N, C-alpha and C positions, 0 to 999 in steps of 0.2 A: 542469168541472162546478161546482167550488167557486166560480169567478169568477161563473158565471151565478147560482148561489144567492145569493151575496153581493149581486149587483146587484139581485135581487128584494127581498132584505132591506132594502137601502138605499132602494129606491123606496117600500116600505111605510113605512119609518121617516120618510121625508120627508113622506109623506101624513099620517101620524099627528101629526107635529109642525107641520102647516101652520097651526094656530091659535095658534102662539107669539105672545106679546105683541109689538106693534110700537110701543107708546107709549114715551115717554122714561122712563128710570129714573134713580134716584139713583145716584151713583157710590160704590163701596166703595174705601176707601184700603188700600194695602198695609200690612201689619203694621209697626209701627215697629221691631220686632226685625230687619227686613230693610232698610227704607228708611233707617234711621238708622245702620246699620252697614256698608252696602255702597253703592257709587256707582252711580247710574243712568246707564249709558252711552248711553241713548237720550234724554237730557234735551233735546237739540237736534235730534232726528230729525224729518224731514219725510216726508210721504206723497205719492205720485203721485196718490192720490185717497183720500178717507176714506169714500166711500159708493159704493154700486152697486146694481144690480137683479139679482136671481137670482145666477148664478154668474160670477165674474170674478176677476182677479188685480190686486193692487196692490203697489207697491214702496215699501219704507221705506228712506230714505237716512239713515244715521247721521252723515254729514258727514265722517267719517274711519273708518279701520279700527278696529274694536272686537272684543274677545273677551268672550263672555258664554255662560252656560249656563242662564239663566232668562229668560223673557219674560212680561211682564204685558200682557194685552189687555183692553180694555173696549169695550162697545157703547153708543151712545146709544139704539139699538133693542135688542130682545131677539129677533132673528129669524134670526141665523146658526145653521144646522143642523149644519154641520161646516166645518172649516178645516184647512189644512196650511201648513207652513213649508218653504221650500227656499232654497238659495243661488242667485244669478243664473246661475252657470255650470253648474248641475246641473238635470236634468229630474226628479229623484227627491226627494221630500220627506224631510227628516230628522226631522220631527215632524208629527203630525196628531192630531185628536180632534174631539169634537162641539161643544157649545155654547160661545159666548164669554160672552154676557150681561153682567151687571154687573161681573164680575171673573173672569178666567181666568189661572191661573198655570201656565206651561208649563216643563217641565224636560227637559233633553237633554244629551248630551255637548257640551262647549264647542265653539263655532264661532267663527271669526275672519273677519270680513267688514265691508265698508263699506255693504253693501246687503242687504236681505232681501225675499224675495217671499212674500206671504201670499195663498194661494188660498182663496176663500170660496165656500161653497155655501149657497144659501138659496132659498126659494120666493117671496120677496117682497123689497122694498127693505131695505137694511141700511146702517148707518153706524157706523164705528168711532170711538173717541175716543182718549184718551191711551194712550201706550205706554210701558212701562218695560222695561229690560233690565239684568241684573246678572250679574256673575261671582261665584259663591259657592263658595269652596273646600271640599273635603271636611272634615267635622268629625271630630275624634277623641274627641268626647264620647260617653259611654255611650248606647247606643240599643237598646231592648229590642223584640224581636219576640215578642209573646205570641200564642199560638194557643189558643182555646177548643177543647176536644175532648170528644166524648161519652164516657161511661163505656164503652159497648159498643165504640166505635172504639178507645179506648185499650187495652181488654182484649184486642183482636184485632190490635193494632198490629204491622205487619211490622218485623222488625229490620233490614230492608234500606232502610227509609225514609231519604230523604236531604234533605228540605226542612228547612233550618236554622231551629230555633226556640230562643229563649232561655228562655221561660217557657211552661208548659202550665197551663191552667186547666180542670180536669175538671168537666164539667156533667152533670146528670141522675144524680148518684150520691149526693147527700146532701140531705135535706130536714128542715125544722123541723116539729115539731108544736106544738100550743097550750101544751104544758107545757115547752117549751124543750128537749125531747129531740131528738137527731139520729136520723133514720130513714134507713137505707141500703136502698134497694129492690133486690129480686132481679130478674134478667133471664133470659130464655131465649136461649141461644146454641147454634145447631145443634140445636135441640129439647131441649136440656138446661138445666134450671133451675139457676142459679148464685146463691148467696146474695149479698146486698148487701155483706157483709164481704169475701167472696172477689172480687167484682167490683172493688171499690175497691182492695184489696190487689194484685190482679193487674194492674190498670190502672197503678198506681204502679210496680210491678216492671217492667212492660213498657216504660214510658217511660224508666225508669232504664237499662235495657239498651240502648235505641235511642238515647237522648239523655243520656249520662251527666253532661253539664254543665248540663242544663236544670233550672230550678227547677219545682216542681210544687205547684200550689194546687188547692183544690177550691172550687167555687161552691156555697154553701148556699142552697137555694130554699125557698119556702113554698107552692108552688102545687099540692101534692097533699093530698088529704083523707085523714086517718087516723082510724080508730076511729069513723067516721061523725060527725065533729065538726060538719059542716054549716056551717062558717065560710067566709067569703070569704078570699082571699089576704091582704088588708089586715088583717082581724081576726086571722087566725092569726099573721101577722108581729108585729103589735103586742102580742099576748098573750105571744109568745115573747120579744120584745125587752124587754118590761117585767120579765121575770125575769132581770135582768142577771147576777147571780152564778151562777145555775144554767146559763144558756146559755154564759157565758164558760168555765166549768169544762168543759162538754161539748165545746165547740169545741177547747179546748186538749187535751183527751183524744183527740179525733179526730185532731189534728195529730200527737200523740205515737204513737198506736197505728198510724198508717199512714205514718209518716216523711215527712210533708208539710212543705213550706216555707212554708205559710201558708194562709189562707182568704180567700174573696171573697164579696161579696153582689151580687145582681142585683135591685135593689129600685126599680122604675120608677114604680109607680102608687099611692102612698098616697092615701087619700081626703081626709084632713083635715090641718090644721096640727098637730094633736095626734099623728097617725101619724108625721109627719116628726120631731116633737120626740122621741118615744119612740125612734125609730131613731137619731137623732143622739146622744141620751143614752147609749144602749147602745154605739154605736160608739166614743165617747170612752172609756167605761169599759173596753171590751174592749181598745182600743189600749194602755191603761195597764197591763193585766194580761198582755198577750201578750209572750212573750220577744222581746228586741230583735232577735234574728237572724231572726225570722219576719216574713213579709209579710202585710199587711192591705190588701186592695184592694176596690174597688166599681165596678160599672158603673152609669152614670147617664145620663139623657137631658138634653139641654141645657136644656130648659124647666124641669127640676127645680131648676136652680141659681139660687136667689135667696134673699133674706132670709126669706121666708115659707115656704120649703120646705127646701132643703138649702143653707145659706149656705156661702160659702167657708171661714169659720171652722169650721163643722161638718164640712166635708169635709177639713179639714187633718189629721185624725187618720188618714187613709188614706195609705199609702205611694204608691199610684197610683190614679188614677181613669180608667176607660175611658169615653170619650165615645162614646155609641152614635149615631154620625152616619150612620144608615141607616134604611131603611123609610119615612120621610116622603117622599111623592111631591111633585114640583114640578108646575107648571101643565101640563106635558106628560105627566105620569104616570110620570116617571123618578125612581127612588129612589136616594139616595146618589150624587148627582152631585158634581162637584168643588165647586160652589158650596154644596152642603149642608155639606160638611166645612168650607169656608172660613167660611161665615156662622155656623155653630155654634161654631167656635173663637173667632170675633170676639165672639159673645154671652157666652160664659163668661168670656172675658178681661175684658170690660167689667163683668161682675159681680164681678170681683176674684179669680177662680180662677187660681192661678199655672199658666202653661203648662208649666213644667218637671215638673209632676207628672201630666200628662195622657198617656194612651195614646189615639191616634186610632183609633176603631173603623172597620174596613173589612169589608164583606160579601163572602163568597165564594159568593154566591147572587144570583139575579135576582128581580125582581118584574115581572109583566106590565104593559104600559103601559095596559091597559084597566081596571086596578084589581082584577083577580081576586086572590083571596087566596092562591093557591098560590105556592110558591117553587121555583126550579129551581137545582140545584147547578151551579156553574161547570164542574165536571168533565164534565157532560153535553154542554156546548156549546163547550168550550174550543177544539177544533180547527176550529171554524167561525167564530171571532171573530178577525179580523185584528188586528195589533198596535195599530193606531190606531182601533179600533172598540170599542163597548160593547154592541152589540145582536146578538141571534140569535133565531131562531124556534124555539120549543119546543112539543111536543105535550102536551096535558093533557086527559084524558078524551075522546080522539079529535078534539080541536079544536086547531088551531095558533094559538099566541099569540106576538106580538112581545114579547120580554122585554128589560129593561135590566139589564145586568151592570156590574161594574167591570172593564173590560179591563186589559190589561197596562200600557198607557201611562197610563191614569187612575190605576192603583195606584201607578205610579212617581211621578206628579205629587203624589199625596197624601202619599206617603212623603217626597218631597223637601221639601214644605211642612213636614211634621212635623220633619224634620231641621233645616231652616233656621230654624224658630222655637224650636228647643231643647226640643221635647217629649221626654217620657220614652221614647216609642217609638210603635209601632202595635200594634193588637190585631185579629186576624182571627177572624171567626165563620163557620164553624168549620173545623177542620183537615181533616176527611174530605171536605169539599166541593171541595177543591182538585184540580187536575189532577195526575196522577202523572208526566206528561211534564215533565222539568226545563225544557225550552224554553218551555212554556206555563204552568207553575206560577206562581201569584200570590205564594206565599210565597217562591219563588226570585226572583221579580221584585223583591220588597222587599229581599231580601238583596243582589241585584246593584246595587240603587240605593244601599244603605247602604255596601257594600264593593266598589266597582267594581274596585279594584286587586287584589282576590283572584281575579279572573277569569283 
């Protein structure tokens, strides 16, 4: 039954993607952190063919036996819909995923071979270009797995949870008002109203019991209206941030009162350069008043990083910056593809943001390919998404929609890229959307990628 369902999903997916671009595209270069530190063992590789129509296989000949665990593929077209890799002596692939496009970075346990078979699926003609292959050893550098978690989820967190997390960032528990005061909203849980103070205290206590070694931060937001202020998010933020001394004192009190390890901001859409300036000025001031043992982080969109918005120097006051590499759909309607992460990291590096301070954002939810606004938790479809796939059909309002997720292999690839580039880690949005099955869990997938020897 599952095989039949997956065949239907794949057929729909190919149909949806049939308008993929077929024109030539510019090539993207591998990050110098990889190409200048590791030898490309495919520098003399030859192809049995570089192009094909629809579905076929090609063989890559390395000229001699090589060992590698990363493979870079590129297209001259942008029409490959899925592909897989196998050894000539095997009928089963050891790797598979969706698009190749301008740049695709594949990660897998090391293989040793002189030849590689690439199986390509497409609904039109395609042509591959340069190939690279590297052996990149495990890194022993610190690598943080951060999970955003809602206040309600944290308050009800099961003590038997086993998905390993280094840092939790509690969301929807603390808000700014225009006077730079911190508001803690109450919630109804099992029809019982619980105060904001108790929600946050209980959330922190619950996380500490379940994850005694994890650091706990709280994200402070400004997207709730208090006292009928009638202000936009930007206006409320800027008024609060302009009261630097008051807001700093209130944030430090919040940290102390709730035994937090730090605070974070999620500040994506200021309207003007002045809004950015006010936020940057406050952030620098607060970073200088915050105790050295506490963390100060922020989530930013790639397009926010430039000299007119949030410059690298303005962002240097943060211990970590989460790059929100999700939501923006590509020409197929797929959000948070591998190329999304790759290109956004390229952009912020080119702007001068150090990679070592970045957490790569990874979504634990899908978006429909037709552009519908709803999101589907990964947990709802995890058991219907094979290892090498990213799509599933989900029902919303009585209508079935084809949705694009980050499946296990794609999450492993993004995590490997983050590791290989020396990023600070990855950050998932958000914890309760993950599967509780350890074999399907994306947080567990991240951990297995970072620490394979622990298996």
